[in-house]
C-alpha positions as a Markdown table, in Angstrom:
| # | Residue | x | y | z |
|---|---|---|---|---|
| 1 | Met | -0.2 | -0.3 | -0.1 |
| 2 | Lys | 3.2 | 2.4 | 0.8 |
| 3 | Leu | 4.6 | 1.2 | -2.6 |
| 4 | Arg | 1.6 | 1.9 | -4.1 |
| 5 | Asn | 1.0 | 5.4 | -2.5 |
| 6 | Leu | 4.3 | 6.7 | -3.3 |
| 7 | Leu | 4.2 | 5.8 | -6.8 |
| 8 | Ile | 0.5 | 7.3 | -7.1 |
| 9 | Leu | 2.6 | 10.5 | -5.3 |
| 10 | Ser | 5.5 | 11.2 | -7.8 |
| 11 | Ala | 3.1 | 11.0 | -10.7 |
| 12 | Val | 1.5 | 14.1 | -9.1 |
| 13 | Leu | 4.2 | 15.7 | -8.4 |
| 14 | Cys | 6.1 | 14.7 | -12.6 |
| 15 | Met | 2.7 | 15.7 | -13.6 |
| 16 | Ser | 2.5 | 19.0 | -11.9 |
| 17 | Ala | 6.4 | 19.4 | -12.7 |
| 18 | Val | 5.2 | 19.3 | -16.3 |
| 19 | Ala | 2.3 | 21.5 | -16.3 |
| 20 | Phe | 4.5 | 24.3 | -13.9 |
| 21 | Ala | 7.4 | 24.4 | -16.8 |
| 22 | Gln | 4.7 | 24.6 | -18.9 |
| 23 | Asn | 3.1 | 27.4 | -17.4 |
| 24 | Asp | 6.7 | 28.9 | -17.3 |
| 25 | Cys | 6.7 | 29.0 | -21.4 |
| 26 | Asp | 3.4 | 30.3 | -22.0 |
| 27 | Gln | 4.9 | 33.3 | -20.1 |
| 28 | Asp | 7.6 | 33.3 | -21.8 |
| 29 | Ile | 6.2 | 33.6 | -24.9 |
| 30 | Ser | 2.9 | 35.7 | -24.0 |
| 31 | Ile | 6.0 | 38.2 | -22.6 |
| 32 | Tyr | 8.7 | 37.6 | -25.8 |
| 33 | Arg | 5.5 | 37.7 | -27.9 |
| 34 | Glu | 4.2 | 41.3 | -26.8 |
| 35 | Arg | 7.4 | 42.7 | -27.1 |
| 36 | Phe | 8.1 | 41.5 | -30.4 |
| 37 | Lys | 5.0 | 42.6 | -31.5 |
| 38 | Gln | 5.9 | 45.9 | -30.7 |
| 39 | Trp | 9.7 | 45.9 | -32.2 |
| 40 | Asp | 11.1 | 47.1 | -35.1 |
| 41 | Gly | 13.5 | 44.7 | -36.0 |
| 42 | Lys | 16.8 | 47.1 | -35.5 |
| 43 | Ala | 19.3 | 46.5 | -32.7 |
| 44 | Ala | 19.2 | 49.0 | -30.7 |
| 45 | Ser | 15.9 | 48.9 | -30.1 |
| 46 | Ala | 15.6 | 45.1 | -29.2 |
| 47 | Asn | 14.0 | 45.1 | -26.2 |
| 48 | Pro | 16.5 | 42.8 | -23.4 |
| 49 | Ile | 13.4 | 41.0 | -21.9 |
| 50 | Met | 12.1 | 39.7 | -25.0 |
| 51 | Val | 15.5 | 38.6 | -25.9 |
| 52 | Asp | 15.7 | 37.0 | -22.5 |
| 53 | Ala | 12.0 | 35.7 | -22.8 |
| 54 | Trp | 12.8 | 34.0 | -26.1 |
| 55 | Arg | 15.6 | 33.1 | -24.6 |
| 56 | Lys | 14.1 | 30.8 | -22.3 |
| 57 | Val | 11.5 | 29.9 | -24.2 |
| 58 | Phe | 14.1 | 28.3 | -26.7 |
| 59 | Ile | 15.8 | 26.2 | -24.4 |
| 60 | Asn | 13.5 | 25.3 | -22.5 |
| 61 | Cys | 10.4 | 24.5 | -25.0 |
| 62 | Pro | 11.5 | 25.1 | -28.7 |
| 63 | Gly | 9.0 | 22.4 | -30.0 |
| 64 | Ser | 6.3 | 24.5 | -28.7 |
| 65 | Lys | 5.2 | 26.7 | -31.2 |
| 66 | Glu | 6.8 | 27.1 | -34.4 |
| 67 | Arg | 6.5 | 30.6 | -34.2 |
| 68 | Thr | 9.0 | 30.6 | -31.7 |
| 69 | Leu | 11.6 | 29.7 | -33.9 |
| 70 | Thr | 10.7 | 31.7 | -37.1 |
| 71 | Asp | 10.8 | 34.9 | -34.5 |
| 72 | Gly | 13.9 | 33.2 | -33.4 |
| 73 | Thr | 15.8 | 33.5 | -36.6 |
| 74 | Lys | 15.0 | 37.6 | -36.7 |
| 75 | Ile | 15.5 | 37.9 | -33.4 |
| 76 | Val | 18.8 | 36.4 | -33.5 |
| 77 | Asn | 20.1 | 38.3 | -36.7 |
| 78 | Asn | 18.9 | 41.9 | -36.0 |
| 79 | Ala | 19.4 | 42.1 | -32.2 |
| 80 | Leu | 22.1 | 39.6 | -30.8 |
| 81 | Ile | 24.1 | 39.6 | -34.7 |
| 82 | Arg | 23.9 | 43.3 | -35.7 |
| 83 | Gly | 23.9 | 44.2 | -31.8 |
| 84 | Thr | 27.7 | 43.2 | -31.4 |
| 85 | Lys | 30.7 | 43.9 | -32.7 |
| 86 | Asp | 32.8 | 41.8 | -31.1 |
| 87 | Ser | 33.6 | 39.3 | -33.9 |
| 88 | Ala | 34.0 | 35.9 | -31.5 |
| 89 | Leu | 30.9 | 36.2 | -29.4 |
| 90 | Lys | 29.1 | 37.4 | -33.1 |
| 91 | Glu | 31.0 | 33.8 | -34.8 |
| 92 | Lys | 28.6 | 32.4 | -31.4 |
| 93 | Tyr | 25.8 | 33.7 | -32.2 |
| 94 | Ile | 25.6 | 32.4 | -36.1 |
| 95 | Asp | 26.2 | 29.3 | -34.4 |
| 96 | Thr | 22.7 | 29.7 | -32.8 |
| 97 | Leu | 21.6 | 31.1 | -35.7 |
| 98 | Val | 22.4 | 27.5 | -37.6 |
| 99 | Met | 21.0 | 25.9 | -34.2 |
| 100 | Val | 17.5 | 27.9 | -34.4 |
| 101 | Tyr | 16.8 | 26.4 | -38.3 |
| 102 | Glu | 18.1 | 23.3 | -37.0 |
| 103 | Thr | 15.8 | 22.8 | -34.9 |
| 104 | Arg | 13.2 | 24.7 | -37.0 |
| 105 | Ile | 13.4 | 21.4 | -39.0 |
| 106 | Gln | 13.5 | 18.9 | -35.8 |
| 107 | Tyr | 10.2 | 19.7 | -34.5 |
| 108 | Phe | 8.7 | 21.3 | -37.7 |
| 109 | Pro | 9.7 | 19.2 | -41.0 |
| 110 | Asn | 6.5 | 19.5 | -42.6 |
| 111 | Thr | 3.6 | 22.3 | -42.5 |
| 112 | Ala | 0.6 | 22.7 | -40.9 |
| 113 | Lys | -0.8 | 21.2 | -44.1 |
| 114 | Gly | 1.3 | 18.1 | -43.7 |
| 115 | Val | 3.8 | 19.6 | -46.7 |
| 116 | Asn | 7.7 | 19.1 | -46.1 |
| 117 | Gln | 9.0 | 22.1 | -45.6 |
| 118 | Val | 12.7 | 21.0 | -45.0 |
| 119 | Gly | 13.8 | 22.1 | -48.4 |
| 120 | Asn | 12.7 | 25.8 | -47.5 |
| 121 | Ile | 14.1 | 26.3 | -43.8 |
| 122 | Lys | 17.7 | 25.1 | -45.2 |
| 123 | Gly | 17.6 | 27.4 | -48.3 |
| 124 | Arg | 16.6 | 30.5 | -46.2 |
| 125 | Met | 19.7 | 29.4 | -43.6 |
| 126 | Gly | 21.3 | 29.6 | -46.5 |
| 127 | Leu | 20.5 | 33.0 | -47.8 |
| 128 | Asp | 20.5 | 34.5 | -43.8 |
| 129 | Leu | 24.6 | 32.5 | -43.4 |
| 130 | Met | 25.5 | 34.3 | -47.0 |
| 131 | Ala | 25.7 | 37.7 | -45.3 |
| 132 | Phe | 28.7 | 36.1 | -43.5 |
| 133 | Pro | 32.1 | 35.8 | -45.2 |
| 134 | Thr | 33.3 | 33.2 | -42.2 |
| 135 | Arg | 30.3 | 30.2 | -43.1 |
| 136 | Met | 30.8 | 30.5 | -47.2 |
| 137 | Glu | 31.2 | 27.0 | -47.1 |
| 138 | Gln | 27.6 | 26.7 | -44.3 |
| 139 | Ala | 26.0 | 28.9 | -46.5 |
| 140 | Tyr | 26.7 | 26.8 | -49.9 |
| 141 | Asn | 25.6 | 23.4 | -48.2 |
| 142 | Ala | 22.0 | 24.9 | -47.0 |
| 143 | Leu | 21.3 | 25.9 | -50.8 |
| 144 | Lys | 22.4 | 22.9 | -51.9 |
| 145 | Asp | 20.2 | 20.7 | -49.8 |
| 146 | Ala | 17.4 | 22.7 | -50.7 |
| 147 | Ile | 17.6 | 22.8 | -54.3 |
| 148 | Glu | 18.1 | 19.2 | -54.4 |
| 149 | Ile | 15.5 | 18.4 | -51.4 |
| 150 | Asp | 12.9 | 21.0 | -53.6 |
| 151 | Gly | 14.3 | 20.4 | -57.3 |
| 152 | Asn | 11.7 | 21.8 | -59.6 |
| 153 | Asn | 10.2 | 23.8 | -56.9 |
| 154 | Ser | 12.9 | 25.3 | -55.5 |
| 155 | Asn | 12.7 | 29.4 | -54.8 |
| 156 | Tyr | 14.2 | 31.3 | -57.2 |
| 157 | Ala | 15.9 | 33.2 | -54.6 |
| 158 | Phe | 17.3 | 29.9 | -53.4 |
| 159 | Ile | 18.5 | 29.2 | -57.0 |
| 160 | Asp | 20.5 | 32.6 | -57.0 |
| 161 | Gly | 21.6 | 32.2 | -53.1 |
| 162 | Tyr | 22.6 | 28.4 | -54.4 |
| 163 | Phe | 25.0 | 30.2 | -58.0 |
| 164 | Ala | 26.5 | 32.1 | -56.4 |
| 165 | Thr | 28.1 | 30.9 | -53.4 |
| 166 | Thr | 29.3 | 28.2 | -56.0 |
| 167 | Ile | 30.9 | 31.1 | -58.1 |
| 168 | Asn | 32.1 | 32.0 | -54.6 |
| 169 | Met | 33.4 | 28.1 | -53.5 |
| 170 | Val | 35.3 | 28.1 | -57.2 |
| 171 | Lys | 36.8 | 31.0 | -56.0 |
| 172 | Ala | 38.2 | 30.1 | -53.5 |
| 173 | Gly | 39.9 | 26.9 | -54.1 |
| 174 | Lys | 36.5 | 24.2 | -52.8 |
| 175 | Leu | 35.6 | 23.8 | -56.6 |
| 176 | Asp | 36.2 | 22.7 | -59.4 |
| 177 | Glu | 35.8 | 25.3 | -61.8 |
| 178 | Ser | 33.7 | 22.8 | -63.9 |
| 179 | Ala | 31.5 | 22.9 | -60.9 |
| 180 | Ile | 29.8 | 26.5 | -62.1 |
| 181 | Leu | 29.1 | 24.8 | -65.6 |
| 182 | Asp | 27.2 | 21.7 | -64.3 |
| 183 | Glu | 24.7 | 23.9 | -61.7 |
| 184 | Tyr | 24.3 | 26.5 | -64.5 |
| 185 | Ser | 23.2 | 23.7 | -66.5 |
| 186 | Arg | 20.9 | 22.7 | -63.7 |
| 187 | Leu | 19.2 | 25.1 | -62.6 |
| 188 | Met | 17.8 | 26.4 | -65.5 |
| 189 | Asp | 16.3 | 24.2 | -66.5 |
| 190 | Ile | 14.7 | 24.3 | -62.7 |
| 191 | Val | 14.0 | 27.9 | -64.1 |
| 192 | Asp | 12.9 | 26.9 | -67.2 |
| 193 | Phe | 10.4 | 24.4 | -66.1 |
| 194 | Asn | 8.9 | 27.7 | -63.7 |
| 195 | Ile | 9.5 | 30.3 | -66.3 |
| 196 | Lys | 6.8 | 27.6 | -68.9 |
| 197 | Lys | 4.5 | 26.8 | -65.3 |
| 198 | Tyr | 4.8 | 30.5 | -64.6 |
| 199 | Thr | 3.3 | 31.2 | -68.2 |
| 200 | Glu | 1.1 | 28.8 | -68.6 |
| 201 | Ala | -0.3 | 29.7 | -64.7 |
| 202 | Gly | -0.3 | 33.2 | -65.6 |
| 203 | Asp | 1.4 | 34.6 | -63.1 |
| 204 | Glu | 3.1 | 37.6 | -63.9 |
| 205 | Lys | 5.0 | 37.9 | -60.6 |
| 206 | Leu | 6.4 | 34.7 | -59.8 |
| 207 | Leu | 7.5 | 34.3 | -63.5 |
| 208 | Asn | 9.1 | 37.6 | -63.5 |
| 209 | Ser | 11.0 | 36.6 | -60.2 |
| 210 | Tyr | 12.1 | 33.3 | -62.0 |
| 211 | Thr | 13.5 | 35.3 | -65.8 |
| 212 | Thr | 14.8 | 37.6 | -63.7 |
| 213 | Thr | 16.7 | 34.7 | -61.5 |
| 214 | Lys | 17.5 | 33.7 | -65.3 |
| 215 | Ser | 19.0 | 37.2 | -66.2 |
| 216 | Asn | 21.2 | 36.6 | -62.7 |
| 217 | Leu | 22.3 | 32.8 | -63.7 |
| 218 | Glu | 23.2 | 33.8 | -67.7 |
| 219 | Gly | 24.7 | 36.5 | -66.1 |
| 220 | Gly | 27.4 | 34.6 | -63.9 |
| 221 | Val | 28.3 | 32.3 | -65.9 |
| 222 | Gln | 29.4 | 34.8 | -68.4 |
| 223 | Pro | 33.2 | 34.1 | -67.4 |
| 224 | Tyr | 33.1 | 31.0 | -67.3 |
| 225 | Ala | 30.9 | 30.0 | -70.1 |
| 226 | Asn | 32.7 | 31.0 | -73.7 |
| 227 | Cys | 34.2 | 28.3 | -76.0 |
| 228 | Glu | 37.9 | 28.8 | -74.9 |
| 229 | Asp | 36.9 | 28.2 | -71.4 |
| 230 | Leu | 34.8 | 25.1 | -72.1 |
| 231 | Val | 38.2 | 23.6 | -73.2 |
| 232 | Arg | 40.0 | 24.7 | -71.4 |
| 233 | Ile | 38.1 | 23.2 | -68.1 |
| 234 | Tyr | 37.1 | 20.3 | -69.6 |
| 235 | Gln | 39.7 | 18.9 | -71.9 |
| 236 | Lys | 42.0 | 18.3 | -69.2 |
| 237 | Lys | 39.2 | 15.8 | -68.0 |
| 238 | Phe | 38.6 | 14.4 | -70.8 |
| 239 | Asp | 42.1 | 13.8 | -71.6 |
| 240 | Ala | 42.8 | 12.2 | -68.0 |
| 241 | Asp | 39.3 | 10.0 | -68.1 |
| 242 | Pro | 38.1 | 9.6 | -71.6 |
| 243 | Asp | 35.6 | 5.9 | -71.3 |
| 244 | Asn | 34.2 | 7.6 | -68.4 |
| 245 | Ile | 30.3 | 7.8 | -70.1 |
| 246 | Glu | 29.4 | 10.3 | -67.3 |
| 247 | Leu | 31.8 | 12.5 | -67.8 |
| 248 | Leu | 31.6 | 12.5 | -71.9 |
| 249 | Asn | 28.2 | 13.1 | -71.3 |
| 250 | Lys | 28.5 | 16.0 | -68.8 |
| 251 | Ile | 30.8 | 17.8 | -71.0 |
| 252 | Ala | 28.5 | 17.0 | -74.7 |
| 253 | Thr | 25.1 | 18.5 | -72.8 |
| 254 | Thr | 27.4 | 21.3 | -71.6 |
| 255 | Phe | 28.6 | 22.2 | -74.6 |
| 256 | Ala | 25.8 | 21.8 | -76.6 |
| 257 | Ala | 23.9 | 24.4 | -74.5 |
| 258 | Arg | 26.7 | 26.6 | -74.5 |
| 259 | Asn | 26.6 | 26.6 | -78.3 |
| 260 | Cys | 30.4 | 25.1 | -78.2 |
| 261 | Asp | 29.7 | 22.3 | -80.8 |
| 262 | Lys | 31.9 | 23.7 | -83.2 |
| 263 | Thr | 35.1 | 23.0 | -80.9 |
| 264 | Asp | 37.3 | 20.1 | -81.6 |
| 265 | Leu | 37.1 | 19.0 | -78.1 |
| 266 | Tyr | 33.1 | 18.2 | -78.8 |
| 267 | Leu | 33.6 | 16.1 | -81.6 |
| 268 | Ala | 36.1 | 14.3 | -79.6 |
| 269 | Val | 33.5 | 13.4 | -76.8 |
| 270 | Ala | 30.0 | 12.9 | -78.9 |
| 271 | Ile | 32.2 | 10.3 | -81.5 |
| 272 | Lys | 33.7 | 8.5 | -77.8 |
| 273 | Leu | 30.6 | 8.7 | -76.5 |
| 274 | His | 28.8 | 7.2 | -79.2 |
| 275 | Lys | 31.8 | 4.4 | -79.6 |
| 276 | Leu | 31.1 | 3.9 | -76.4 |
| 277 | Asn | 27.5 | 3.6 | -75.7 |
| 278 | Pro | 25.6 | 3.9 | -79.3 |
| 279 | Ser | 22.3 | 5.7 | -78.1 |
| 280 | Pro | 20.0 | 8.3 | -79.6 |
| 281 | Glu | 21.3 | 10.7 | -76.9 |
| 282 | Ser | 25.1 | 10.1 | -78.5 |
| 283 | Ala | 23.7 | 10.4 | -82.3 |
| 284 | Tyr | 22.5 | 13.5 | -81.0 |
| 285 | Phe | 25.4 | 15.5 | -80.4 |
| 286 | Ile | 27.0 | 13.7 | -82.7 |
| 287 | Gly | 24.5 | 15.3 | -85.5 |
| 288 | Lys | 24.5 | 18.5 | -84.0 |
| 289 | Arg | 27.8 | 18.8 | -84.9 |
| 290 | Tyr | 27.6 | 18.0 | -87.9 |
| 291 | Leu | 24.5 | 21.0 | -88.9 |
| 292 | Ser | 26.9 | 23.0 | -87.0 |
| 293 | Asp | 29.5 | 22.3 | -89.7 |
| 294 | Gln | 26.8 | 22.0 | -92.6 |
| 295 | Glu | 27.3 | 18.8 | -93.5 |
| 296 | Tyr | 23.6 | 17.9 | -93.7 |
| 297 | Ala | 23.5 | 14.3 | -95.3 |
| 298 | Lys | 25.9 | 13.0 | -92.2 |
| 299 | Ala | 23.6 | 15.1 | -89.7 |
| 300 | Thr | 21.1 | 14.2 | -91.0 |
| 301 | Ser | 21.1 | 10.1 | -90.9 |
| 302 | Tyr | 22.3 | 10.6 | -86.6 |
| 303 | Leu | 19.4 | 13.0 | -85.9 |
| 304 | Leu | 16.9 | 10.7 | -87.5 |
| 305 | Glu | 18.5 | 7.6 | -85.0 |
| 306 | Ala | 18.5 | 10.8 | -81.4 |
| 307 | Thr | 14.6 | 11.8 | -82.8 |
| 308 | Lys | 14.0 | 7.8 | -81.1 |
| 309 | Ser | 15.4 | 9.0 | -77.6 |
| 310 | Asn | 13.0 | 8.2 | -75.1 |
| 311 | Asp | 14.1 | 12.1 | -73.7 |
| 312 | Thr | 11.2 | 14.2 | -75.2 |
| 313 | Lys | 13.0 | 17.4 | -74.8 |
| 314 | Ser | 16.4 | 15.8 | -77.4 |
| 315 | Ala | 13.5 | 13.9 | -79.6 |
| 316 | Gln | 11.8 | 17.2 | -80.0 |
| 317 | Gln | 15.0 | 19.4 | -80.3 |
| 318 | Ala | 16.1 | 16.8 | -82.9 |
| 319 | Tyr | 12.9 | 16.9 | -85.1 |
| 320 | Lys | 13.4 | 20.8 | -85.3 |
| 321 | Tyr | 16.8 | 20.2 | -86.6 |
| 322 | Leu | 15.9 | 17.7 | -88.9 |
| 323 | Ala | 13.3 | 20.5 | -89.7 |
| 324 | Gln | 15.8 | 23.5 | -90.3 |
| 325 | Ile | 18.0 | 21.2 | -92.6 |
| 326 | Met | 15.0 | 20.4 | -95.6 |
| 327 | Trp | 14.4 | 24.2 | -95.4 |
| 328 | Lys | 18.0 | 25.0 | -96.1 |
| 329 | Glu | 17.9 | 22.2 | -98.2 |
| 330 | Gly | 14.9 | 22.7 | -100.5 |
| 331 | Lys | 12.9 | 20.1 | -99.3 |
| 332 | Gly | 9.8 | 22.2 | -97.8 |
| 333 | Glu | 7.5 | 19.3 | -98.0 |
| 334 | Gln | 9.6 | 17.2 | -95.2 |
| 335 | Gly | 10.7 | 20.1 | -93.7 |
| 336 | Arg | 6.9 | 20.5 | -92.3 |
| 337 | Val | 6.7 | 16.7 | -91.6 |
| 338 | Tyr | 9.8 | 17.1 | -88.7 |
| 339 | Ala | 8.2 | 20.3 | -87.6 |
| 340 | Arg | 4.8 | 19.0 | -87.0 |
| 341 | Lys | 6.1 | 16.0 | -85.4 |
| 342 | Ala | 8.4 | 18.3 | -82.6 |
| 343 | Ile | 4.8 | 20.5 | -82.5 |
| 344 | Glu | 3.3 | 16.5 | -81.1 |
| 345 | Leu | 6.1 | 16.5 | -78.8 |
| 346 | Asp | 6.3 | 19.9 | -76.8 |
| 347 | Lys | 3.1 | 22.2 | -78.0 |
| 348 | Thr | 4.3 | 24.9 | -76.1 |
| 349 | Asp | 7.1 | 25.1 | -77.8 |
| 350 | Gly | 6.8 | 28.4 | -80.7 |
| 351 | Glu | 10.1 | 27.4 | -82.9 |
| 352 | Pro | 8.6 | 24.5 | -85.1 |
| 353 | Tyr | 5.7 | 27.1 | -86.3 |
| 354 | Met | 8.8 | 29.9 | -86.9 |
| 355 | Ile | 10.7 | 27.1 | -88.9 |
| 356 | Ile | 7.0 | 26.4 | -91.1 |
| 357 | Gly | 7.1 | 29.6 | -91.6 |
| 358 | Tyr | 10.5 | 30.6 | -93.3 |
| 359 | Ile | 9.6 | 27.0 | -95.1 |
| 360 | Tyr | 6.4 | 28.6 | -96.8 |
| 361 | Ala | 7.7 | 32.5 | -97.4 |
| 362 | Ala | 10.7 | 30.4 | -99.2 |
| 363 | Ser | 8.3 | 27.8 | -101.4 |
| 364 | Ser | 7.3 | 31.4 | -103.6 |
| 365 | Lys | 9.4 | 30.6 | -106.9 |
| 366 | Glu | 8.0 | 26.7 | -106.1 |
| 367 | Cys | 4.6 | 27.7 | -105.4 |
| 368 | Asn | 3.8 | 30.1 | -108.5 |
| 369 | Val | 1.1 | 29.2 | -110.6 |
| 370 | Asn | -0.1 | 32.5 | -110.9 |
| 371 | Pro | 1.9 | 36.0 | -109.6 |
| 372 | Leu | -1.2 | 36.2 | -106.7 |
| 373 | His | -0.6 | 32.3 | -105.7 |
| 374 | Ala | 3.6 | 33.6 | -105.4 |
| 375 | Lys | 2.9 | 36.1 | -103.0 |
| 376 | Ala | 0.3 | 33.9 | -101.0 |
| 377 | Val | 2.4 | 32.4 | -99.3 |
| 378 | Tyr | 3.6 | 34.7 | -97.4 |
| 379 | Trp | 0.1 | 35.1 | -95.6 |
| 380 | Ala | 0.7 | 31.4 | -94.7 |
| 381 | Ala | 4.0 | 31.9 | -93.7 |
| 382 | Val | 2.9 | 35.1 | -91.7 |
| 383 | Asp | -0.5 | 33.0 | -90.1 |
| 384 | Lys | 2.7 | 30.3 | -88.7 |
| 385 | Phe | 4.4 | 33.2 | -87.3 |
| 386 | Gln | 1.4 | 34.5 | -85.8 |
| 387 | Arg | 0.7 | 31.1 | -84.8 |
| 388 | Ala | 3.8 | 30.6 | -82.9 |
| 389 | Lys | 4.0 | 33.4 | -80.4 |
| 390 | Glu | 0.1 | 32.3 | -79.5 |
| 391 | Val | 1.4 | 29.1 | -77.5 |
| 392 | Asp | 5.4 | 30.7 | -77.3 |
| 393 | Pro | 4.9 | 34.5 | -75.6 |
| 394 | Ser | 9.2 | 34.3 | -75.2 |
| 395 | Ile | 9.4 | 34.5 | -78.9 |
| 396 | Ala | 6.8 | 36.7 | -79.0 |
| 397 | Ala | 9.4 | 39.7 | -80.3 |
| 398 | Lys | 11.2 | 37.4 | -83.2 |
| 399 | Ala | 7.9 | 36.6 | -84.5 |
| 400 | Asn | 6.3 | 40.3 | -84.4 |
| 401 | Glu | 9.8 | 40.8 | -86.5 |
| 402 | Met | 8.9 | 37.8 | -88.8 |
| 403 | Ile | 5.5 | 39.0 | -89.4 |
| 404 | Arg | 6.7 | 42.6 | -89.9 |
| 405 | Glu | 9.0 | 41.5 | -92.4 |
| 406 | Tyr | 7.1 | 39.3 | -94.5 |
| 407 | Ser | 3.6 | 41.4 | -94.4 |
| 408 | Lys | 5.7 | 44.1 | -96.4 |
| 409 | Leu | 6.0 | 41.0 | -99.3 |
| 410 | Phe | 1.9 | 40.9 | -99.0 |
| 411 | Pro | 0.1 | 41.0 | -102.8 |
| 412 | Thr | -1.6 | 44.5 | -102.8 |
| 413 | Ser | -5.3 | 45.0 | -103.7 |
| 414 | Glu | -3.9 | 45.4 | -106.6 |
| 415 | Asp | -2.3 | 42.5 | -107.4 |
| 416 | Ala | -6.0 | 40.4 | -106.1 |
| 417 | Phe | -8.3 | 42.1 | -108.5 |
| 418 | Phe | -7.6 | 40.1 | -111.3 |
| 419 | Tyr | -7.8 | 36.8 | -109.6 |
| 420 | Asn | -11.5 | 38.3 | -107.6 |
| 421 | Val | -9.5 | 38.1 | -104.5 |
| 422 | Phe | -10.6 | 41.0 | -102.0 |
| 423 | Glu | -9.7 | 41.8 | -98.5 |
| 424 | Gly | -10.4 | 38.8 | -95.8 |
| 425 | Asp | -11.6 | 36.7 | -99.0 |
| 426 | Thr | -11.0 | 32.7 | -96.9 |
| 427 | Tyr | -8.2 | 31.9 | -99.3 |
| 428 | Gln | -7.2 | 28.2 | -100.4 |
| 429 | Val | -2.9 | 28.3 | -100.5 |
| 430 | Glu | -2.6 | 25.6 | -102.8 |
| 431 | Cys | 0.9 | 23.8 | -103.9 |
| 432 | Trp | 2.5 | 21.4 | -101.7 |
| 433 | Ile | 1.1 | 23.6 | -98.5 |
| 434 | Asn | -2.2 | 23.1 | -99.7 |
| 435 | Glu | -3.6 | 25.8 | -96.4 |
| 436 | Thr | -6.3 | 27.9 | -96.2 |
| 437 | Thr | -5.8 | 31.8 | -94.5 |
| 438 | Lys | -7.4 | 34.8 | -95.4 |
| 439 | Ala | -7.0 | 37.9 | -97.9 |
| 440 | Arg | -4.5 | 40.6 | -96.7 |
| 441 | Phe | -2.6 | 43.6 | -98.8 |
| 442 | Ser | 0.4 | 45.1 | -98.6 |
| 443 | Asn | 0.0 | 48.5 | -98.9 |
| 444 | Asn | 3.4 | 48.9 | -100.8 |
């Protein structure tokens, strides 16, 4: 009986201690929050009572409320770190800042709606740490984690910050120079994904943010991205490990993305890659090189193989290159076939429509059944340029320029009068084109 009573008493005392501790936490939360709401965020005006009460909450009940931790990053950053000139003490406060972020990850890895937010928390920590030169590597690692966790959902600010820290790490000798180009390629894929996403969603604010980030990436990579730099960076890697398929793919992809496919290194890598592991992807790289050399027969052979790629983006690009080759060789009808296949693979890409427009415009001499018909091909061409900018606003400027130029070549009303065709009439552009269009006239 005595033992039973002792156990009951111990349980009551334990529950009382927990309740007392919780009461203390609630009281300290109330104290710091009241002053936090009145604080203007400046170090000089930080209330010591607020800081002390927040510290107690953080130490004694860090997982009680997520708001304590989000408030904490502001308090540590602005009241403590920026409130001291003592470099040793500042480093300790930065350690505390990191601890606050890591505690938030520990207790609140998901949002109230159950969405994983670890990438977001890591990214915010990285951006904060970028302000302190002594924490460059920590900032880099945090932002790298954020990008790897969130992938295509990565915040544009984290992408900006990660690329900047990557460049700083290279300058500090902590990363190889090739890391800049590797990460540029990866990050641009994420940015392009989001530009397309928010263009389709009509979200102008986020579209502008990712577009700005794209400009920042392009500006940051420029000192490292001309073809001579690429050869300098990657030649030694290729020479040291010429049978490394992963390396070969990386070099080929990087050179193709930067339009450096005319270099000897690119061709050597592409041929080696195709020899070691023949695939539509390796055929693509060789075909692109022969295209740049205007060796169209060789290019066509490899690019046709490339269209079999499981990578839709590569297959679609191969079809566009084939359409361009047919255009250059005066095989317009076959060029249109390839352009339409490219459209099937990506209906939001306006470039295939532009190519069809160029092909139609180049068909004036071929489709000269009569003087009106020879000029009517420009109506069909302009229709395609118009369609290009409708599906792909990113090429609107180029499309508009072509519309202006080719509209000058429209027939005049006098030309059409003799064929009983008037403004706005439906007109069938025959020959191999066989497109229905509307009559429009030039004022020239």
